[in-house]
VOGU-3710 file (C-alpha; in Angstrom, 3 decimals, decimal comma):
1> mvltaaqvta> 139,413/170,600/-130,432  135,782/169,650/-131,102  135,142/165,907/-131,288  133,096/164,552/-134,172  129,907/162,527/-133,648  131,748/159,345/-134,610  134,531/160,069/-132,086  131,951/160,727/-129,346  130,170/157,452/-130,128  133,476/155,582/-130,101
11> ffegasqmai> 134,311/157,075/-126,689  131,069/155,903/-125,071  130,371/152,649/-126,939  133,820/151,395/-128,012  134,869/148,120/-126,343  138,296/149,576/-125,527  136,751/152,766/-124,132  133,645/153,031/-121,883  132,034/149,897/-123,396  128,449/151,121/-122,839
21> phntrvqlqs> 125,643/149,363/-124,792  123,950/151,547/-127,432  120,521/151,559/-125,741  122,082/152,520/-122,424  124,108/155,267/-124,053  120,913/156,699/-125,605  119,303/156,618/-122,153  122,344/158,398/-120,647  121,692/161,287/-122,990  118,422/161,834/-121,156
31> egmtdpgdlv> 120,517/162,080/-117,971  122,577/164,894/-119,541  125,587/162,805/-120,615  125,808/163,606/-124,316  129,442/164,605/-124,831  132,683/163,581/-122,995  132,945/167,188/-121,799  129,597/166,756/-119,963  131,317/164,358/-117,533  132,791/167,369/-115,729
41> dfteesmavi> 129,494/167,789/-113,878  129,245/164,172/-112,673  130,779/162,662/-109,564  130,982/159,170/-108,128  127,829/159,830/-106,077  125,825/161,081/-109,045  126,951/158,082/-111,080  125,489/155,819/-108,403  122,128/157,617/-108,776  122,240/157,230/-112,575
51> sqnlrrpggr> 122,966/153,526/-112,178  119,867/153,155/-109,995  117,772/155,004/-112,582  118,978/152,721/-115,358  118,028/149,612/-113,398  114,505/150,965/-112,746  113,777/153,225/-115,701  109,964/153,436/-115,242  107,418/153,899/-118,053  106,113/151,334/-120,484
61> ipdpdpnaaa> 106,798/150,260/-124,077  104,663/148,406/-126,675  104,575/144,645/-126,116  106,845/143,026/-128,740  104,941/139,711/-128,565  103,114/139,207/-131,923  100,312/137,365/-130,144  99,715/140,223/-127,749  96,545/142,239/-128,010  96,636/145,424/-129,996
71> gatiptppfi> 97,932/148,339/-127,947  99,321/146,088/-125,200  102,368/147,426/-123,317  104,957/146,097/-120,943  107,215/147,831/-118,336  110,426/149,319/-119,754  113,231/146,761/-119,192  116,330/147,845/-117,200  119,276/149,347/-119,064  122,604/147,582/-118,702
81> lgaksqmrli> 125,534/149,526/-117,231  128,152/147,027/-116,191  130,597/147,492/-113,313  133,497/147,960/-115,743  131,693/150,680/-117,677  130,657/152,431/-114,473  134,224/152,367/-113,099  135,618/153,779/-116,340  132,984/156,521/-116,441  133,878/157,626/-112,890
91> aacdlmryye> 137,600/157,817/-113,805  136,710/159,744/-116,970  134,671/162,248/-114,910  137,733/162,971/-112,726  139,917/163,314/-115,821  137,574/165,839/-117,420  137,652/167,973/-114,253  141,439/167,780/-114,231  141,602/168,958/-117,848  139,240/171,811/-117,007
101> tvgrslsvtn> 141,426/172,801/-114,013  144,620/173,066/-116,061  142,844/174,427/-119,134  143,608/171,602/-121,556  141,154/170,920/-124,403  139,926/167,425/-125,240  141,251/165,377/-128,136  140,941/161,817/-129,333  144,396/160,935/-127,951  144,015/162,393/-124,451
111> ikwnpvirnf> 140,703/160,653/-123,604  141,765/157,090/-124,386  141,042/154,644/-121,587  144,265/152,749/-122,088  146,731/154,122/-121,269  145,829/157,790/-120,627  142,800/157,482/-118,320  144,332/154,497/-116,509  147,521/156,494/-115,928  145,477/159,380/-114,578
121> qdqwkalksr> 143,380/157,073/-112,392  146,448/155,710/-110,562  147,850/159,198/-109,891  144,467/160,494/-108,777  144,001/157,646/-106,300  147,401/158,378/-104,783  146,529/162,072/-104,463  143,201/161,331/-102,770  144,857/158,885/-100,399  147,491/161,455/-99,382
131> rkdeevkvpk> 144,858/164,087/-98,719  143,004/161,701/-96,426  145,808/160,044/-94,490  148,962/162,165/-94,462  149,541/164,624/-91,627  152,525/166,868/-92,244  154,052/169,039/-89,518  154,341/172,725/-90,336  158,012/173,864/-90,462  158,564/176,712/-88,002
141> igkalpvmkw> 161,030/179,583/-88,112  163,761/179,291/-85,495  167,498/179,173/-84,892  167,768/175,797/-86,561  165,672/176,998/-89,512  166,310/180,678/-90,329  163,753/182,481/-92,425  165,484/182,029/-95,796  165,845/178,282/-95,423  162,394/178,148/-93,862
151> seaftdflhr> 160,882/179,689/-96,998  162,179/176,718/-98,998  160,954/174,220/-96,399  157,519/175,859/-96,223  157,122/175,669/-100,008  157,963/171,961/-99,882  155,414/171,579/-97,105  152,704/173,177/-99,271  153,518/170,741/-102,067  152,660/167,895/-99,698
161> vvgirmipla> 149,363/169,316/-98,401  146,345/168,793/-100,689  143,685/171,509/-100,646  139,928/171,463/-101,060  140,226/171,490/-104,875  142,376/168,346/-104,777  145,383/170,490/-105,689  148,579/170,824/-103,574  148,446/174,172/-101,747  151,695/175,244/-103,405
171> yvvrenvata> 149,583/176,597/-106,284  148,407/179,398/-103,944  151,932/180,806/-103,474  153,382/180,231/-106,942  155,224/183,219/-108,392  152,790/184,116/-111,188  149,012/184,364/-110,886  148,438/184,168/-114,638  149,315/180,855/-116,235  151,358/180,367/-119,379
181> rplpplaqds> 149,529/179,610/-122,611  149,516/177,490/-124,639  150,142/174,471/-122,428  153,144/172,278/-123,223  152,340/169,126/-125,214  151,385/165,935/-123,406  153,964/163,288/-122,639  153,422/160,020/-124,432  150,539/157,960/-122,971  150,134/160,493/-120,127
191> phsedhgsie> 147,528/163,059/-119,069  150,275/165,602/-118,245  153,187/167,233/-119,999  156,758/166,001/-120,098  157,951/169,231/-118,449  155,869/168,776/-115,304  155,985/165,014/-114,946  152,773/164,515/-112,944  149,218/165,762/-112,654  150,128/167,355/-109,297
201> eemvefasht> 152,849/169,558/-110,730  150,706/170,519/-113,687  147,829/171,581/-111,421  150,205/173,582/-109,208  151,462/175,419/-112,268  148,194/175,990/-114,154  145,290/175,922/-111,669  143,377/179,210/-111,776  143,313/181,694/-108,897  139,858/182,893/-109,989
211> hwlfrndsss> 138,039/179,695/-109,016  135,407/180,176/-106,301  137,212/177,683/-104,012  140,583/179,428/-104,277  139,807/181,529/-101,219  139,365/178,382/-99,122  142,802/177,128/-100,092  144,319/180,572/-99,523  142,833/180,590/-96,007  144,440/177,205/-95,314
221> vyyhleeavr> 147,804/178,650/-96,336  147,268/181,583/-93,954  146,563/179,293/-90,987  149,715/177,284/-91,710  151,737/180,493/-91,963  150,376/181,761/-88,679  151,457/178,553/-86,975  154,925/178,804/-88,527  155,618/182,392/-87,356  153,737/182,279/-84,058
231> stsyassikp> 155,687/183,841/-81,148  158,381/185,195/-83,478  159,227/188,686/-84,696  157,885/187,726/-88,125  154,311/187,425/-86,857  153,732/191,159/-87,360  154,356/190,780/-91,095  151,195/188,726/-91,632  148,993/190,759/-89,281  147,508/192,925/-92,094
241> yqrkkdgrga> 146,170/189,772/-93,770  144,542/188,305/-90,694  140,987/189,563/-91,263  140,638/188,197/-94,794  142,834/185,169/-94,066  144,746/186,005/-97,231  147,408/183,310/-97,293  148,944/184,397/-100,581  149,261/188,022/-99,473  150,794/186,982/-96,120
251> wlaivsqyag> 153,302/184,731/-97,870  154,397/187,426/-100,310  154,832/189,894/-97,435  157,212/187,601/-95,525  159,170/186,689/-98,654  159,599/190,278/-99,807  160,734/191,475/-96,362  162,993/188,631/-95,259  163,708/186,390/-98,272  163,809/188,774/-101,197
261> kdkwdseikk> 166,363/188,798/-103,992  168,690/191,063/-102,065  168,861/188,463/-99,256  169,622/185,667/-101,713  172,311/187,831/-103,361  173,921/188,397/-99,983  173,807/184,689/-99,133  175,330/183,607/-102,421  178,151/186,144/-102,026  178,846/184,838/-98,525
271> qddflhssqw> 179,109/181,232/-99,718  181,192/182,219/-102,746  183,638/184,097/-100,506  183,939/181,036/-98,285  184,823/178,760/-101,199  187,517/181,184/-102,343  189,056/182,011/-98,955  188,685/178,921/-96,746  191,925/177,328/-95,488  192,626/174,093/-93,644
281> kgqnnftlgm> 196,069/173,493/-92,122  195,351/170,309/-90,160  196,862/171,706/-86,964  193,925/171,325/-84,576  190,974/168,981/-84,063  189,139/170,258/-87,153  189,191/167,286/-89,539  189,358/167,274/-93,300  185,902/165,683/-93,328  184,511/168,788/-91,645
291> lvtqhraayv> 186,043/170,984/-94,343  184,497/168,791/-97,053  181,116/169,071/-95,331  181,420/172,867/-95,257  182,251/173,012/-98,977  179,352/170,693/-99,783  176,914/172,751/-97,686  178,118/175,986/-99,313  177,442/174,584/-102,777  173,965/173,340/-101,792
301> smvqcaehvd> 173,161/176,796/-100,434  174,355/178,379/-103,690  172,100/176,038/-105,685  169,140/177,206/-103,607  170,092/180,838/-104,131  170,430/180,315/-107,887  166,720/179,458/-108,002  165,924/183,020/-106,890  168,691/185,086/-108,519  170,752/184,794/-111,679
311> yqlpnaqtrv> 174,087/183,179/-110,834  176,495/180,899/-112,661  177,145/177,950/-110,363  180,690/176,509/-110,227  181,095/173,279/-112,188  182,414/170,032/-110,709  186,074/170,737/-111,563  185,908/174,216/-110,076  184,482/172,795/-106,844  187,324/170,270/-106,626
321> kylleaikcs> 189,933/172,988/-107,214  188,392/175,155/-104,484  188,730/172,226/-102,081  192,337/171,440/-103,047  193,358/175,101/-102,781  191,835/175,296/-99,300  194,091/172,468/-98,034  197,311/174,033/-96,689  198,501/170,981/-94,766  202,042/169,721/-95,518
331> daglqaamam> 201,364/166,094/-94,592  203,268/163,956/-97,143  200,532/161,366/-97,650  197,856/163,996/-98,126  199,985/165,987/-100,548  200,622/162,841/-102,603  196,885/162,122/-102,745  196,205/165,684/-103,911  198,803/165,303/-106,657  197,091/162,114/-107,825
341> irnddgpagk> 193,764/163,965/-108,024  195,241/166,824/-110,080  196,642/164,324/-112,564  193,367/162,403/-112,806  191,728/165,006/-115,070  189,793/162,787/-117,492  186,022/163,176/-118,025  185,342/160,546/-115,355  188,411/161,416/-113,265  188,550/162,635/-109,709
351> lndfeltaay> 189,319/166,211/-110,755  185,834/166,370/-112,303  183,933/164,737/-109,440  183,732/166,435/-106,034  182,318/163,440/-104,157  184,884/161,065/-105,678  187,652/163,459/-104,666  186,321/163,717/-101,114  186,126/159,938/-100,750  189,706/159,609/-102,019
361> llpydpvakr> 191,155/162,297/-99,700  189,524/161,427/-96,382  191,621/158,292/-95,618  194,751/160,518/-95,757  193,442/163,029/-93,188  196,240/163,428/-90,577  193,892/164,947/-87,989  191,533/161,982/-88,186  194,506/159,620/-87,841  195,702/161,413/-84,702
371> ksikgssdah> 192,221/161,289/-83,245  191,990/157,579/-83,994  195,283/156,837/-82,252  194,383/158,989/-79,276  190,940/157,444/-79,064  192,310/153,894/-78,935  194,846/154,910/-76,283  192,157/156,558/-74,172  189,927/153,516/-74,513  192,756/151,243/-73,305
381> asiaesaaev> 193,485/153,468/-70,347  189,842/153,787/-69,362  189,650/150,051/-68,594  191,434/150,625/-65,281  190,421/154,231/-64,671  187,144/155,310/-63,002  185,491/158,350/-61,544  186,364/157,369/-57,967  188,380/159,624/-55,681  192,003/160,017/-56,688
391> sststsgkpa> 194,044/159,260/-53,616  197,483/159,492/-55,147  198,403/161,812/-57,972  201,410/162,657/-60,038  202,698/166,162/-60,389  200,288/166,739/-63,284  197,265/165,974/-61,085  196,578/162,596/-62,715  196,590/159,270/-60,781  200,063/157,774/-60,308
401> igktgvhlrw> 200,671/154,504/-62,159  202,374/151,525/-60,560  204,857/149,060/-62,047  202,035/146,745/-63,146  200,177/149,569/-64,913  197,529/149,914/-62,222  196,378/153,422/-61,298  197,227/153,991/-57,634  193,905/155,281/-56,284  190,744/154,148/-54,548
411> ykakefakls> 188,606/151,630/-56,473  185,001/150,551/-56,191  184,388/146,876/-55,448  183,434/145,926/-59,004  186,417/147,797/-60,440  188,836/146,176/-57,992  187,541/142,711/-58,910  188,506/143,285/-62,554  192,208/143,857/-61,728  194,775/141,092/-62,153
421> kvqkreltew> 196,367/139,403/-59,146  199,662/141,241/-59,468  197,837/144,563/-59,785  195,733/143,805/-56,712  198,894/142,910/-54,804  200,685/146,123/-55,798  197,589/148,200/-55,035  197,254/146,550/-51,592  200,903/147,209/-50,746  200,509/150,820/-51,848
431> rqsrnnkdep> 197,429/151,269/-49,658  199,145/149,734/-46,643  202,170/151,966/-47,117  199,908/155,024/-47,272  198,029/153,977/-44,126  201,329/153,597/-42,236  202,466/157,122/-43,057  202,278/159,596/-40,243  200,548/162,402/-42,107  199,282/165,617/-40,512
441> sskrqkssge> 195,664/165,420/-39,439  194,720/168,179/-41,892  195,826/165,948/-44,787  193,910/162,954/-43,451  190,660/164,868/-43,399  188,213/164,359/-46,218  188,067/166,906/-48,954  184,966/169,039/-49,326  183,768/166,906/-52,292  183,697/163,608/-50,311
451> dsrdgvtrtl> 180,472/162,308/-48,800  179,272/159,316/-46,865  179,322/157,123/-49,943  183,162/157,251/-49,975  183,213/155,561/-46,558  180,933/152,817/-47,751  183,039/152,313/-50,872  186,255/152,124/-48,847  184,705/149,613/-46,440  183,635/147,396/-49,312
461> vsklvakelg> 187,038/147,663/-50,948  188,780/146,840/-47,660  186,682/143,741/-47,191  187,302/142,675/-50,753  191,047/143,278/-50,378  191,129/141,186/-47,178  189,271/138,380/-48,920  191,608/138,544/-51,909  194,658/138,477/-49,634  193,303/135,435/-47,806
471> dmkkaeekee> 192,597/133,655/-51,065  196,024/134,536/-52,404  197,690/133,240/-49,220  195,788/129,966/-49,403  196,695/129,613/-53,071  200,386/130,218/-52,334  200,348/127,658/-49,517  198,696/125,144/-51,827  201,268/125,751/-54,572  204,106/125,430/-52,062
481> akdqelrtqv> 202,718/122,093/-50,853  202,483/120,832/-54,433  206,091/121,894/-55,090  207,300/120,100/-51,986  205,419/116,944/-52,937  206,882/117,084/-56,421  210,398/117,502/-55,035  209,921/114,492/-52,778  208,713/112,350/-55,678  211,590/113,383/-57,899
491> iaileevkas> 214,200/112,702/-55,244  212,685/109,291/-54,583  212,850/108,458/-58,283  216,481/109,554/-58,467  217,391/107,457/-55,427  215,783/104,463/-57,047  217,710/105,091/-60,268  220,962/105,371/-58,268  220,346/102,177/-56,375  219,547/100,297/-59,573
501> tnrngagasv> 222,767/101,529/-61,124  224,833/100,290/-58,155  223,132/96,906/-58,275  223,990/96,482/-61,929  227,613/97,321/-61,317  227,655/100,501/-63,311  230,992/102,223/-63,322  229,734/105,694/-62,989  231,452/107,669/-60,284  229,676/109,331/-57,393
511> ssnaaiessv> 230,339/112,734/-58,854  228,881/111,747/-62,190  225,783/110,334/-60,468  225,368/113,578/-58,592  225,631/115,496/-61,830  222,986/113,290/-63,407  220,732/113,760/-60,400  221,131/117,510/-60,516  220,497/117,681/-64,281  217,434/115,436/-64,138
521> lksilkkags> 216,058/117,299/-61,129  216,448/120,685/-62,803  214,792/119,448/-65,988  211,793/117,974/-64,189  211,331/120,950/-61,922  211,596/123,350/-64,861  208,823/121,501/-66,684  206,761/121,552/-63,503  207,120/125,335/-63,287  209,204/125,422/-60,106
531> kp> 212,813/126,037/-59,113  215,138/123,563/-57,402
//
């Protein structure tokens, strides 16, 4: 569309557009800035030079003073180009180059400062910042990233790397060299179409491969490819393109040989077969969550394949039915949950939502429940168990367990200190009984796996056991003394009660007094934690 003279004037001089004074705009024409399309040739650096020229224009003009002599002149005054106008002109220059890159013609609506150029300015700043600061690692082919999945990852990588033309390098490897025409209409208040959603995507789709800087971007793609396939069997595929550094040719060679349509067809058939034939019986350590993860991964892989070959993806209800049919476990709780899902067939029901179904089923997984119970049991047992030498074992080869629950084996000092008193006592008695046994010398010898550290550990444990025994003996003697003192006090109190009764002439018999004494003594001693 060709702009009229009035529209051009409004673009440069309008207060809501570039806001350039008329005299300055006339002077800009001498700088080659006549039409908005001329801004394609100007950059931020050249705009700085123009600004300097406007401030010092040079030349002279007739003196406007009426009292001045005839023919008098004065220096040409500076032309005004405010900071706001200069900033808007720079943004407009970038916009014009963008429109030229994608092949979009100018119109009154797509060169408005607010909101079109402002929208573009924000996106352009973000693109320039990413090109300057972001360093993205090249995805490399390997066991963790086979060539088909790598091809997807490498394309994503190229979308993140900005080339010399300020375009993501993905435009080099797009499927079609020729771009579609005409371009889709612009989104409202945007410099790009609704279909593409950003200036980046639009440039990737429509930037020309005939531009003189395309070869530079293609070379960058080649160097990234070489790094990705280095030291692999795929390196030979890009060798023919090494001399010209033809990144696009190297990419197409790898894709056609290792990620062509036949490979995607094979992959989608493999995943489809899995969804139809997978079975889960819940009889081993393979949890229901793992099955759900496999079904989810298979669907994601099929979505990727569908981008390269024609295939009708299963809908949400079909995915849920595949999962339910794969479950062959007879667990009552799980079967009841599956029945609930089959009955919940409304538009927002579980039968039409794979993730909702998965979240509902997982709490009923019998394998996960068994693992949870076993895990808690193992954690409880591991409190007393350690990696020390097993000195006494049951018939199954595991450490024997005493009456107090202690594992009858050798303990390190820190482990022994954590045992209760009754466990320490039982362990000590067990060790003493083993030391008193008259075993053959061959059995008393150390096993081949023992070393000098075992002797040190046993010495430390022995010392700790002796100390514990001494402390326990002192504690028992102290408790016995307290019991004896308590008995003495109680008997003295009872004697005093008996004497008082006799003095008062009570008629209680000797036998009844004895019964009272015995009852009171038992009660007091019971409260004191002792026995009469």
